[in-house]
Biopython code that builds the backbone (N, CA, C, O; Angstrom):
import numpy as np
from Bio.PDB.StructureBuilder import StructureBuilder

atoms = [
    (1, "MET", "N", (0.846, -1.170, 0.000)),
    (1, "MET", "CA", (0.000, 0.000, 0.000)),
    (1, "MET", "C", (0.894, 1.236, 0.000)),
    (1, "MET", "O", (1.897, 1.273, 0.712)),
    (2, "SER", "N", (0.550, 2.221, -0.770)),
    (2, "SER", "CA", (1.327, 3.453, -0.847)),
    (2, "SER", "C", (0.484, 4.613, -0.335)),
    (2, "SER", "O", (-0.679, 4.759, -0.710)),
    (3, "PHE", "N", (1.074, 5.427, 0.515)),
    (3, "PHE", "CA", (0.397, 6.604, 1.038)),
    (3, "PHE", "C", (1.097, 7.835, 0.496)),
    (3, "PHE", "O", (2.323, 7.857, 0.397)),
    (4, "GLU", "N", (0.347, 8.840, 0.150)),
    (4, "GLU", "CA", (0.928, 10.091, -0.318)),
    (4, "GLU", "C", (0.368, 11.227, 0.512)),
    (4, "GLU", "O", (-0.822, 11.264, 0.825)),
    (5, "GLN", "N", (1.230, 12.138, 0.857)),
    (5, "GLN", "CA", (0.847, 13.325, 1.614)),
    (5, "GLN", "C", (1.392, 14.536, 0.876)),
    (5, "GLN", "O", (2.556, 14.542, 0.475)),
    (6, "VAL", "N", (0.586, 15.538, 0.695)),
    (6, "VAL", "CA", (1.020, 16.751, 0.018)),
    (6, "VAL", "C", (1.202, 17.836, 1.063)),
    (6, "VAL", "O", (0.299, 18.112, 1.853)),
    (7, "TYR", "N", (2.384, 18.450, 1.061)),
    (7, "TYR", "CA", (2.695, 19.546, 1.960)),
    (7, "TYR", "C", (2.817, 20.823, 1.142)),
    (7, "TYR", "O", (3.511, 20.852, 0.126)),
    (8, "ILE", "N", (2.154, 21.859, 1.578)),
    (8, "ILE", "CA", (2.227, 23.135, 0.884)),
    (8, "ILE", "C", (2.955, 24.117, 1.795)),
    (8, "ILE", "O", (2.519, 24.368, 2.918)),
    (9, "LEU", "N", (4.057, 24.668, 1.312)),
    (9, "LEU", "CA", (4.872, 25.589, 2.086)),
    (9, "LEU", "C", (5.037, 26.887, 1.321)),
    (9, "LEU", "O", (5.199, 26.875, 0.101)),
    (10, "SER", "N", (4.998, 27.990, 2.019)),
    (10, "SER", "CA", (5.257, 29.284, 1.395)),
    (10, "SER", "C", (6.499, 29.893, 2.019)),
    (10, "SER", "O", (6.515, 30.161, 3.220)),
    (11, "PHE", "N", (7.551, 30.121, 1.221)),
    (11, "PHE", "CA", (8.775, 30.746, 1.697)),
    (11, "PHE", "C", (9.663, 31.107, 0.520)),
    (11, "PHE", "O", (9.403, 30.721, -0.620)),
    (12, "CYS", "N", (10.706, 31.850, 0.816)),
    (12, "CYS", "CA", (11.653, 32.257, -0.218)),
    (12, "CYS", "C", (12.970, 31.523, 0.021)),
    (12, "CYS", "O", (13.476, 31.496, 1.143)),
    (13, "CYS", "N", (13.518, 30.935, -1.026)),
    (13, "CYS", "CA", (14.800, 30.236, -0.882)),
    (13, "CYS", "C", (15.396, 29.987, -2.267)),
    (13, "CYS", "O", (14.849, 30.421, -3.280)),
    (14, "VAL", "N", (16.522, 29.284, -2.288)),
    (14, "VAL", "CA", (17.160, 28.912, -3.542)),
    (14, "VAL", "C", (16.966, 27.415, -3.730)),
    (14, "VAL", "O", (17.191, 26.631, -2.808)),
    (15, "PHE", "N", (16.543, 27.019, -4.936)),
    (15, "PHE", "CA", (16.310, 25.618, -5.249)),
    (15, "PHE", "C", (17.177, 25.268, -6.447)),
    (15, "PHE", "O", (16.918, 25.711, -7.566)),
    (16, "GLY", "N", (18.223, 24.459, -6.198)),
    (16, "GLY", "CA", (19.156, 24.150, -7.278)),
    (16, "GLY", "C", (19.855, 25.424, -7.706)),
    (16, "GLY", "O", (20.415, 26.135, -6.871)),
    (17, "ASN", "N", (19.830, 25.717, -8.979)),
    (17, "ASN", "CA", (20.429, 26.944, -9.507)),
    (17, "ASN", "C", (19.398, 28.053, -9.685)),
    (17, "ASN", "O", (19.736, 29.157, -10.115)),
    (18, "ARG", "N", (18.147, 27.761, -9.356)),
    (18, "ARG", "CA", (17.078, 28.742, -9.564)),
    (18, "ARG", "C", (16.657, 29.352, -8.243)),
    (18, "ARG", "O", (16.520, 28.655, -7.238)),
    (19, "LYS", "N", (16.455, 30.644, -8.254)),
    (19, "LYS", "CA", (15.938, 31.318, -7.075)),
    (19, "LYS", "C", (14.420, 31.214, -7.091)),
    (19, "LYS", "O", (13.781, 31.473, -8.110)),
    (20, "ILE", "N", (13.857, 30.836, -5.965)),
    (20, "ILE", "CA", (12.408, 30.747, -5.854)),
    (20, "ILE", "C", (11.901, 32.106, -5.388)),
    (20, "ILE", "O", (12.335, 32.609, -4.352)),
    (21, "PRO", "N", (10.992, 32.697, -6.140)),
    (21, "PRO", "CA", (10.512, 34.041, -5.794)),
    (21, "PRO", "C", (9.810, 34.063, -4.432)),
    (21, "PRO", "O", (9.213, 33.071, -4.016)),
    (22, "PRO", "N", (9.889, 35.212, -3.745)),
    (22, "PRO", "CA", (9.160, 35.358, -2.479)),
    (22, "PRO", "C", (7.671, 35.104, -2.696)),
    (22, "PRO", "O", (7.141, 35.331, -3.783)),
    (23, "GLU", "N", (7.017, 34.637, -1.661)),
    (23, "GLU", "CA", (5.574, 34.367, -1.703)),
    (23, "GLU", "C", (5.216, 33.163, -2.583)),
    (23, "GLU", "O", (4.040, 32.920, -2.851)),
    (24, "SER", "N", (6.229, 32.411, -3.031)),
    (24, "SER", "CA", (5.954, 31.221, -3.842)),
    (24, "SER", "C", (5.368, 30.125, -2.965)),
    (24, "SER", "O", (5.586, 30.092, -1.753)),
    (25, "THR", "N", (4.634, 29.248, -3.588)),
    (25, "THR", "CA", (4.105, 28.074, -2.905)),
    (25, "THR", "C", (4.796, 26.855, -3.487)),
    (25, "THR", "O", (4.735, 26.617, -4.693)),
    (26, "LEU", "N", (5.453, 26.084, -2.635)),
    (26, "LEU", "CA", (6.118, 24.851, -3.062)),
    (26, "LEU", "C", (5.256, 23.680, -2.627)),
    (26, "LEU", "O", (4.775, 23.642, -1.494)),
    (27, "ILE", "N", (5.061, 22.735, -3.517)),
    (27, "ILE", "CA", (4.264, 21.564, -3.211)),
    (27, "ILE", "C", (5.176, 20.344, -3.286)),
    (27, "ILE", "O", (5.813, 20.097, -4.310)),
    (28, "PHE", "N", (5.235, 19.578, -2.185)),
    (28, "PHE", "CA", (6.055, 18.372, -2.115)),
    (28, "PHE", "C", (5.152, 17.153, -2.107)),
    (28, "PHE", "O", (4.098, 17.161, -1.470)),
    (29, "ASN", "N", (5.552, 16.123, -2.801)),
    (29, "ASN", "CA", (4.859, 14.846, -2.786)),
    (29, "ASN", "C", (5.751, 13.869, -2.028)),
    (29, "ASN", "O", (6.859, 13.573, -2.477)),
    (30, "VAL", "N", (5.289, 13.366, -0.891)),
    (30, "VAL", "CA", (6.083, 12.484, -0.045)),
    (30, "VAL", "C", (5.437, 11.110, -0.034)),
    (30, "VAL", "O", (4.253, 10.981, 0.276)),
    (31, "ASP", "N", (6.206, 10.084, -0.369)),
    (31, "ASP", "CA", (5.703, 8.711, -0.361)),
    (31, "ASP", "C", (6.219, 7.972, 0.865)),
    (31, "ASP", "O", (7.396, 8.079, 1.209)),
    (32, "LEU", "N", (5.354, 7.234, 1.512)),
    (32, "LEU", "CA", (5.752, 6.356, 2.595)),
    (32, "LEU", "C", (6.262, 5.064, 1.974)),
    (32, "LEU", "O", (5.517, 4.364, 1.288)),
    (33, "LEU", "N", (7.533, 4.748, 2.213)),
    (33, "LEU", "CA", (8.132, 3.576, 1.577)),
    (33, "LEU", "C", (8.015, 2.320, 2.421)),
    (33, "LEU", "O", (7.876, 1.221, 1.882)),
    (34, "GLU", "N", (8.069, 2.471, 3.752)),
    (34, "GLU", "CA", (8.095, 1.285, 4.593)),
    (34, "GLU", "C", (7.716, 1.669, 6.019)),
    (34, "GLU", "O", (8.031, 2.763, 6.486)),
    (35, "ILE", "N", (7.044, 0.763, 6.694)),
    (35, "ILE", "CA", (6.774, 0.902, 8.125)),
    (35, "ILE", "C", (7.420, -0.294, 8.806)),
    (35, "ILE", "O", (7.166, -1.443, 8.444)),
    (36, "ARG", "N", (8.259, -0.010, 9.797)),
    (36, "ARG", "CA", (8.889, -1.109, 10.529)),
    (36, "ARG", "C", (9.202, -0.650, 11.950)),
    (36, "ARG", "O", (9.139, 0.540, 12.258)),
    (37, "ASN", "N", (9.534, -1.588, 12.790)),
    (37, "ASN", "CA", (9.841, -1.279, 14.181)),
    (37, "ASN", "C", (11.069, -0.401, 14.277)),
    (37, "ASN", "O", (12.009, -0.540, 13.495)),
    (38, "GLY", "N", (11.055, 0.502, 15.237)),
    (38, "GLY", "CA", (12.210, 1.341, 15.489)),
    (38, "GLY", "C", (13.357, 0.520, 16.039)),
    (38, "GLY", "O", (13.170, -0.637, 16.417)),
    (39, "PRO", "N", (14.541, 1.106, 16.088)),
    (39, "PRO", "CA", (15.731, 0.364, 16.492)),
    (39, "PRO", "C", (15.745, -0.062, 17.954)),
    (39, "PRO", "O", (16.552, -0.913, 18.326)),
    (40, "ARG", "N", (14.886, 0.495, 18.792)),
    (40, "ARG", "CA", (14.909, 0.173, 20.214)),
    (40, "ARG", "C", (13.713, -0.656, 20.685)),
    (40, "ARG", "O", (13.430, -0.681, 21.882)),
    (41, "SER", "N", (13.019, -1.319, 19.799)),
    (41, "SER", "CA", (11.840, -2.088, 20.191)),
    (41, "SER", "C", (12.227, -3.477, 20.712)),
    (41, "SER", "O", (13.310, -3.989, 20.429)),
    (42, "HIS", "N", (11.318, -4.060, 21.472)),
    (42, "HIS", "CA", (11.528, -5.428, 21.942)),
    (42, "HIS", "C", (11.580, -6.398, 20.764)),
    (42, "HIS", "O", (12.303, -7.394, 20.801)),
    (43, "GLU", "N", (10.805, -6.096, 19.717)),
    (43, "GLU", "CA", (10.807, -6.960, 18.538)),
    (43, "GLU", "C", (12.177, -6.957, 17.857)),
    (43, "GLU", "O", (12.659, -8.000, 17.416)),
    (44, "SER", "N", (12.802, -5.774, 17.773)),
    (44, "SER", "CA", (14.145, -5.692, 17.190)),
    (44, "SER", "C", (15.138, -6.481, 18.031)),
    (44, "SER", "O", (15.995, -7.184, 17.494)),
    (45, "PHE", "N", (15.020, -6.363, 19.355)),
    (45, "PHE", "CA", (15.907, -7.109, 20.247)),
    (45, "PHE", "C", (15.750, -8.607, 20.014)),
    (45, "PHE", "O", (16.740, -9.329, 19.900)),
    (46, "GLN", "N", (14.505, -9.071, 19.943)),
    (46, "GLN", "CA", (14.268, -10.506, 19.756)),
    (46, "GLN", "C", (14.799, -11.005, 18.419)),
    (46, "GLN", "O", (15.259, -12.142, 18.311)),
    (47, "GLU", "N", (14.734, -10.147, 17.398)),
    (47, "GLU", "CA", (15.273, -10.518, 16.090)),
    (47, "GLU", "C", (16.790, -10.705, 16.157)),
    (47, "GLU", "O", (17.343, -11.566, 15.473)),
    (48, "MET", "N", (17.450, -9.907, 16.973)),
    (48, "MET", "CA", (18.908, -9.989, 17.103)),
    (48, "MET", "C", (19.346, -11.115, 18.032)),
    (48, "MET", "O", (20.427, -11.677, 17.854)),
    (49, "ASP", "N", (18.519, -11.450, 19.021)),
    (49, "ASP", "CA", (18.847, -12.451, 20.042)),
    (49, "ASP", "C", (18.645, -13.849, 19.472)),
    (49, "ASP", "O", (17.586, -14.453, 19.646)),
    (50, "LEU", "N", (19.657, -14.352, 18.798)),
    (50, "LEU", "CA", (19.537, -15.613, 18.048)),
    (50, "LEU", "C", (19.326, -16.841, 18.921)),
    (50, "LEU", "O", (18.695, -17.801, 18.478)),
    (51, "ASN", "N", (19.837, -16.839, 20.151)),
    (51, "ASN", "CA", (19.692, -18.015, 21.009)),
    (51, "ASN", "C", (18.653, -17.820, 22.120)),
    (51, "ASN", "O", (18.566, -18.640, 23.034)),
    (52, "ASP", "N", (17.878, -16.754, 22.050)),
    (52, "ASP", "CA", (16.776, -16.481, 22.985)),
    (52, "ASP", "C", (17.190, -16.500, 24.456)),
    (52, "ASP", "O", (16.452, -16.991, 25.310)),
    (53, "ASP", "N", (18.386, -15.958, 24.744)),
    (53, "ASP", "CA", (18.834, -15.914, 26.143)),
    (53, "ASP", "C", (18.627, -14.535, 26.782)),
    (53, "ASP", "O", (19.103, -14.286, 27.889)),
    (54, "TRP", "N", (17.921, -13.646, 26.086)),
    (54, "TRP", "CA", (17.602, -12.295, 26.558)),
    (54, "TRP", "C", (18.825, -11.421, 26.774)),
    (54, "TRP", "O", (18.808, -10.499, 27.590)),
    (55, "LYS", "N", (19.885, -11.720, 26.033)),
    (55, "LYS", "CA", (21.059, -10.847, 26.023)),
    (55, "LYS", "C", (21.732, -11.002, 24.667)),
    (55, "LYS", "O", (21.677, -12.061, 24.042)),
    (56, "LEU", "N", (22.364, -9.927, 24.232)),
    (56, "LEU", "CA", (23.019, -9.930, 22.927)),
    (56, "LEU", "C", (24.518, -10.058, 23.095)),
    (56, "LEU", "O", (25.145, -9.282, 23.817)),
    (57, "SER", "N", (25.087, -11.045, 22.420)),
    (57, "SER", "CA", (26.539, -11.194, 22.402)),
    (57, "SER", "C", (27.102, -10.353, 21.262)),
    (57, "SER", "O", (26.361, -9.893, 20.394)),
    (58, "LYS", "N", (28.398, -10.161, 21.271)),
    (58, "LYS", "CA", (29.044, -9.427, 20.181)),
    (58, "LYS", "C", (28.827, -10.148, 18.853)),
    (58, "LYS", "O", (28.639, -9.504, 17.821)),
    (59, "GLN", "N", (28.851, -11.469, 18.876)),
    (59, "GLN", "CA", (28.651, -12.242, 17.649)),
    (59, "GLN", "C", (27.237, -12.049, 17.098)),
    (59, "GLN", "O", (27.057, -11.912, 15.888)),
    (60, "GLU", "N", (26.230, -12.037, 17.985)),
    (60, "GLU", "CA", (24.851, -11.831, 17.536)),
    (60, "GLU", "C", (24.678, -10.444, 16.906)),
    (60, "GLU", "O", (24.014, -10.303, 15.879)),
    (61, "VAL", "N", (25.273, -9.432, 17.520)),
    (61, "VAL", "CA", (25.181, -8.076, 16.980)),
    (61, "VAL", "C", (25.897, -8.003, 15.636)),
    (61, "VAL", "O", (25.403, -7.375, 14.700)),
    (62, "LYS", "N", (27.051, -8.638, 15.540)),
    (62, "LYS", "CA", (27.808, -8.620, 14.286)),
    (62, "LYS", "C", (27.033, -9.314, 13.167)),
    (62, "LYS", "O", (27.003, -8.815, 12.041)),
    (63, "ILE", "N", (26.416, -10.440, 13.454)),
    (63, "ILE", "CA", (25.616, -11.163, 12.457)),
    (63, "ILE", "C", (24.450, -10.295, 11.992)),
    (63, "ILE", "O", (24.163, -10.217, 10.797)),
    (64, "TYR", "N", (23.781, -9.645, 12.942)),
    (64, "TYR", "CA", (22.652, -8.785, 12.600)),
    (64, "TYR", "C", (23.100, -7.619, 11.715)),
    (64, "TYR", "O", (22.461, -7.318, 10.707)),
    (65, "LEU", "N", (24.196, -6.968, 12.093)),
    (65, "LEU", "CA", (24.691, -5.834, 11.310)),
    (65, "LEU", "C", (25.063, -6.253, 9.893)),
    (65, "LEU", "O", (24.742, -5.550, 8.935)),
    (66, "LYS", "N", (25.737, -7.389, 9.754)),
    (66, "LYS", "CA", (26.106, -7.878, 8.422)),
    (66, "LYS", "C", (24.866, -8.110, 7.572)),
    (66, "LYS", "O", (24.830, -7.748, 6.396)),
    (67, "LYS", "N", (23.844, -8.721, 8.181)),
    (67, "LYS", "CA", (22.605, -8.991, 7.465)),
    (67, "LYS", "C", (21.943, -7.688, 7.013)),
    (67, "LYS", "O", (21.470, -7.595, 5.881)),
    (68, "GLU", "N", (21.906, -6.690, 7.885)),
    (68, "GLU", "CA", (21.304, -5.401, 7.548)),
    (68, "GLU", "C", (22.107, -4.679, 6.457)),
    (68, "GLU", "O", (21.530, -4.102, 5.535)),
    (69, "PHE", "N", (23.431, -4.715, 6.567)),
    (69, "PHE", "CA", (24.263, -4.081, 5.549)),
    (69, "PHE", "C", (24.023, -4.734, 4.194)),
    (69, "PHE", "O", (23.850, -4.040, 3.192)),
    (70, "GLU", "N", (24.012, -6.059, 4.157)),
    (70, "GLU", "CA", (23.808, -6.782, 2.904)),
    (70, "GLU", "C", (22.422, -6.516, 2.331)),
    (70, "GLU", "O", (22.257, -6.398, 1.117)),
    (71, "LYS", "N", (21.421, -6.422, 3.214)),
    (71, "LYS", "CA", (20.046, -6.175, 2.773)),
    (71, "LYS", "C", (19.931, -4.831, 2.049)),
    (71, "LYS", "O", (19.123, -4.677, 1.133)),
    (72, "HIS", "N", (20.745, -3.866, 2.467)),
    (72, "HIS", "CA", (20.695, -2.540, 1.871)),
    (72, "HIS", "C", (21.795, -2.318, 0.831)),
    (72, "HIS", "O", (22.021, -1.192, 0.387)),
    (73, "GLY", "N", (22.478, -3.406, 0.446)),
    (73, "GLY", "CA", (23.473, -3.331, -0.619)),
    (73, "GLY", "C", (24.801, -2.715, -0.218)),
    (73, "GLY", "O", (25.597, -2.353, -1.085)),
    (74, "ALA", "N", (25.057, -2.590, 1.074)),
    (74, "ALA", "CA", (26.324, -2.012, 1.541)),
    (74, "ALA", "C", (27.400, -3.093, 1.596)),
    (74, "ALA", "O", (27.106, -4.273, 1.784)),
    (75, "VAL", "N", (28.627, -2.676, 1.430)),
    (75, "VAL", "CA", (29.760, -3.595, 1.478)),
    (75, "VAL", "C", (29.989, -4.047, 2.917)),
    (75, "VAL", "O", (29.982, -3.232, 3.839)),
    (76, "VAL", "N", (30.192, -5.345, 3.101)),
    (76, "VAL", "CA", (30.456, -5.898, 4.430)),
    (76, "VAL", "C", (31.959, -6.032, 4.599)),
    (76, "VAL", "O", (32.608, -6.808, 3.897)),
    (77, "ASN", "N", (32.507, -5.267, 5.538)),
    (77, "ASN", "CA", (33.940, -5.276, 5.818)),
    (77, "ASN", "C", (34.123, -5.733, 7.264)),
    (77, "ASN", "O", (33.703, -5.041, 8.192)),
    (78, "ASP", "N", (34.756, -6.907, 7.461)),
    (78, "ASP", "CA", (34.887, -7.479, 8.799)),
    (78, "ASP", "C", (35.600, -6.553, 9.778)),
    (78, "ASP", "O", (35.201, -6.461, 10.939)),
    (79, "THR", "N", (36.631, -5.878, 9.336)),
    (79, "THR", "CA", (37.376, -4.982, 10.224)),
    (79, "THR", "C", (36.493, -3.835, 10.695)),
    (79, "THR", "O", (36.487, -3.498, 11.879)),
    (80, "GLN", "N", (35.745, -3.233, 9.766)),
    (80, "GLN", "CA", (34.846, -2.143, 10.131)),
    (80, "GLN", "C", (33.710, -2.631, 11.029)),
    (80, "GLN", "O", (33.308, -1.940, 11.965)),
    (81, "HIS", "N", (33.200, -3.823, 10.736)),
    (81, "HIS", "CA", (32.126, -4.374, 11.561)),
    (81, "HIS", "C", (32.616, -4.666, 12.978)),
    (81, "HIS", "O", (31.907, -4.405, 13.950)),
    (82, "ASP", "N", (33.811, -5.198, 13.090)),
    (82, "ASP", "CA", (34.371, -5.451, 14.428)),
    (82, "ASP", "C", (34.499, -4.153, 15.217)),
    (82, "ASP", "O", (34.165, -4.106, 16.401)),
    (83, "ALA", "N", (34.982, -3.101, 14.559)),
    (83, "ALA", "CA", (35.127, -1.805, 15.231)),
    (83, "ALA", "C", (33.762, -1.239, 15.600)),
    (83, "ALA", "O", (33.602, -0.663, 16.676)),
    (84, "LEU", "N", (32.781, -1.396, 14.722)),
    (84, "LEU", "CA", (31.430, -0.916, 15.003)),
    (84, "LEU", "C", (30.820, -1.656, 16.187)),
    (84, "LEU", "O", (30.209, -1.038, 17.059)),
    (85, "VAL", "N", (30.981, -2.969, 16.223)),
    (85, "VAL", "CA", (30.464, -3.766, 17.343)),
    (85, "VAL", "C", (31.137, -3.351, 18.648)),
    (85, "VAL", "O", (30.463, -3.213, 19.669)),
    (86, "GLU", "N", (32.440, -3.154, 18.631)),
    (86, "GLU", "CA", (33.153, -2.705, 19.838)),
    (86, "GLU", "C", (32.621, -1.360, 20.315)),
    (86, "GLU", "O", (32.423, -1.157, 21.513)),
    (87, "ASP", "N", (32.390, -0.440, 19.382)),
    (87, "ASP", "CA", (31.859, 0.870, 19.728)),
    (87, "ASP", "C", (30.458, 0.753, 20.321)),
    (87, "ASP", "O", (30.137, 1.424, 21.302)),
    (88, "ILE", "N", (29.627, -0.099, 19.726)),
    (88, "ILE", "CA", (28.274, -0.317, 20.258)),
    (88, "ILE", "C", (28.348, -0.843, 21.685)),
    (88, "ILE", "O", (27.629, -0.365, 22.562)),
    (89, "PHE", "N", (29.204, -1.817, 21.919)),
    (89, "PHE", "CA", (29.300, -2.400, 23.263)),
    (89, "PHE", "C", (29.899, -1.421, 24.265)),
    (89, "PHE", "O", (29.514, -1.423, 25.434)),
    (90, "ASP", "N", (30.830, -0.587, 23.825)),
    (90, "ASP", "CA", (31.377, 0.443, 24.722)),
    (90, "ASP", "C", (30.277, 1.375, 25.210)),
    (90, "ASP", "O", (30.304, 1.814, 26.360)),
    (91, "LYS", "N", (29.316, 1.679, 24.356)),
    (91, "LYS", "CA", (28.248, 2.617, 24.702)),
    (91, "LYS", "C", (27.046, 1.949, 25.359)),
    (91, "LYS", "O", (26.414, 2.549, 26.229)),
    (92, "GLU", "N", (26.719, 0.738, 24.968)),
    (92, "GLU", "CA", (25.467, 0.101, 25.396)),
    (92, "GLU", "C", (25.607, -0.890, 26.543)),
    (92, "GLU", "O", (24.660, -1.075, 27.307)),
    (93, "ASP", "N", (26.751, -1.524, 26.682)),
    (93, "ASP", "CA", (26.948, -2.534, 27.729)),
    (93, "ASP", "C", (27.282, -1.827, 29.045)),
    (93, "ASP", "O", (28.443, -1.744, 29.445)),
    (94, "GLU", "N", (26.239, -1.321, 29.705)),
    (94, "GLU", "CA", (26.418, -0.481, 30.886)),
    (94, "GLU", "C", (27.123, -1.184, 32.043)),
    (94, "GLU", "O", (27.898, -0.559, 32.767)),
    (95, "ASP", "N", (26.861, -2.484, 32.224)),
    (95, "ASP", "CA", (27.482, -3.198, 33.343)),
    (95, "ASP", "C", (28.767, -3.921, 32.941)),
    (95, "ASP", "O", (29.348, -4.645, 33.750)),
    (96, "SER", "N", (29.210, -3.733, 31.713)),
    (96, "SER", "CA", (30.471, -4.291, 31.193)),
    (96, "SER", "C", (30.591, -5.801, 31.384)),
    (96, "SER", "O", (31.669, -6.315, 31.683)),
    (97, "ASP", "N", (29.467, -6.509, 31.208)),
    (97, "ASP", "CA", (29.514, -7.966, 31.344)),
    (97, "ASP", "C", (29.749, -8.675, 30.011)),
    (97, "ASP", "O", (29.758, -9.905, 29.953)),
    (98, "GLY", "N", (29.942, -7.894, 28.932)),
    (98, "GLY", "CA", (30.195, -8.488, 27.621)),
    (98, "GLY", "C", (28.930, -8.791, 26.839)),
    (98, "GLY", "O", (28.997, -9.374, 25.757)),
    (99, "PHE", "N", (27.769, -8.401, 27.375)),
    (99, "PHE", "CA", (26.490, -8.617, 26.713)),
    (99, "PHE", "C", (25.653, -7.342, 26.819)),
    (99, "PHE", "O", (25.852, -6.526, 27.719)),
    (100, "ILE", "N", (24.721, -7.188, 25.892)),
    (100, "ILE", "CA", (23.736, -6.114, 25.977)),
    (100, "ILE", "C", (22.418, -6.765, 26.373)),
    (100, "ILE", "O", (21.836, -7.528, 25.602)),
    (101, "SER", "N", (21.958, -6.461, 27.566)),
    (101, "SER", "CA", (20.714, -7.045, 28.065)),
    (101, "SER", "C", (19.521, -6.375, 27.393)),
    (101, "SER", "O", (19.658, -5.335, 26.748)),
    (102, "ALA", "N", (18.356, -6.983, 27.553)),
    (102, "ALA", "CA", (17.136, -6.392, 27.006)),
    (102, "ALA", "C", (16.907, -5.012, 27.614)),
    (102, "ALA", "O", (16.466, -4.102, 26.912)),
    (103, "ARG", "N", (17.192, -4.837, 28.888)),
    (103, "ARG", "CA", (17.016, -3.539, 29.543)),
    (103, "ARG", "C", (17.993, -2.519, 28.976)),
    (103, "ARG", "O", (17.612, -1.382, 28.698)),
    (104, "GLU", "N", (19.248, -2.917, 28.803)),
    (104, "GLU", "CA", (20.242, -2.004, 28.241)),
    (104, "GLU", "C", (19.870, -1.608, 26.806)),
    (104, "GLU", "O", (20.109, -0.474, 26.392)),
    (105, "PHE", "N", (19.294, -2.531, 26.062)),
    (105, "PHE", "CA", (18.946, -2.287, 24.670)),
    (105, "PHE", "C", (17.751, -1.353, 24.531)),
    (105, "PHE", "O", (17.762, -0.445, 23.699)),
    (106, "THR", "N", (16.730, -1.570, 25.338)),
    (106, "THR", "CA", (15.482, -0.807, 25.168)),
    (106, "THR", "C", (15.430, 0.458, 26.004)),
    (106, "THR", "O", (14.539, 1.283, 25.805)),
    (107, "TYR", "N", (16.355, 0.633, 26.929)),
    (107, "TYR", "CA", (16.386, 1.825, 27.765)),
    (107, "TYR", "C", (16.646, 3.055, 26.910)),
    (107, "TYR", "O", (17.544, 3.044, 26.068)),
    (108, "LYS", "N", (15.871, 4.114, 27.115)),
    (108, "LYS", "CA", (16.046, 5.337, 26.327)),
    (108, "LYS", "C", (17.241, 6.107, 26.846)),
    (108, "LYS", "O", (17.269, 6.535, 28.000)),
    (109, "HIS", "N", (18.231, 6.280, 25.977)),
    (109, "HIS", "CA", (19.470, 6.962, 26.349)),
    (109, "HIS", "C", (19.338, 8.462, 26.169)),
    (109, "HIS", "O", (18.558, 8.938, 25.345)),
    (110, "ASP", "N", (20.117, 9.202, 26.959)),
    (110, "ASP", "CA", (20.093, 10.665, 26.882)),
    (110, "ASP", "C", (20.505, 11.183, 25.521)),
    (110, "ASP", "O", (19.959, 12.181, 25.053)),
    (111, "GLU", "N", (21.477, 10.513, 24.859)),
    (111, "GLU", "CA", (21.992, 11.019, 23.598)),
    (111, "GLU", "C", (21.053, 10.761, 22.432)),
    (111, "GLU", "O", (21.295, 11.265, 21.335)),
    (112, "LEU", "N", (20.000, 10.001, 22.632)),
    (112, "LEU", "CA", (19.072, 9.708, 21.530)),
    (112, "LEU", "C", (18.061, 10.761, 21.410)),
    (112, "LEU", "O", (17.194, 10.688, 20.539)),
]
sb = StructureBuilder()
sb.init_structure("model")
sb.init_model(0)
sb.init_chain("A")
sb.init_seg("    ")
for serial, (resi, resn, name, xyz) in enumerate(atoms, 1):
    if name == "N":
        sb.init_residue(resn, " ", resi, " ")
    sb.init_atom(name, np.array(xyz, "f"), 0.0, 1.0, " ", f" {name:<3s}", serial, name[0])
structure = sb.get_structure()
């Protein structure tokens, strides 16, 4: 199913190489491409938790990231993925036990 929403805005600005005159009305056509769970949902956590132990290991996160990168046509580089996983665990593994718990995953962080 495709949804379209039309937004009408009045303002003056530059569009590409053309100046848009003051008092112009710009009409945008926006298509909704996909609806899916946000990155912090319990459903996302369960999708990543391959062994259903309610905690994410570095390997589970790495497998998930590789799958997502491949799904979107991005190049999978093991060195970059390892660094990304380490960075994720540095920020998300609050108790430094080597796992990201369901609470650590779904908790709303200040930086978000």
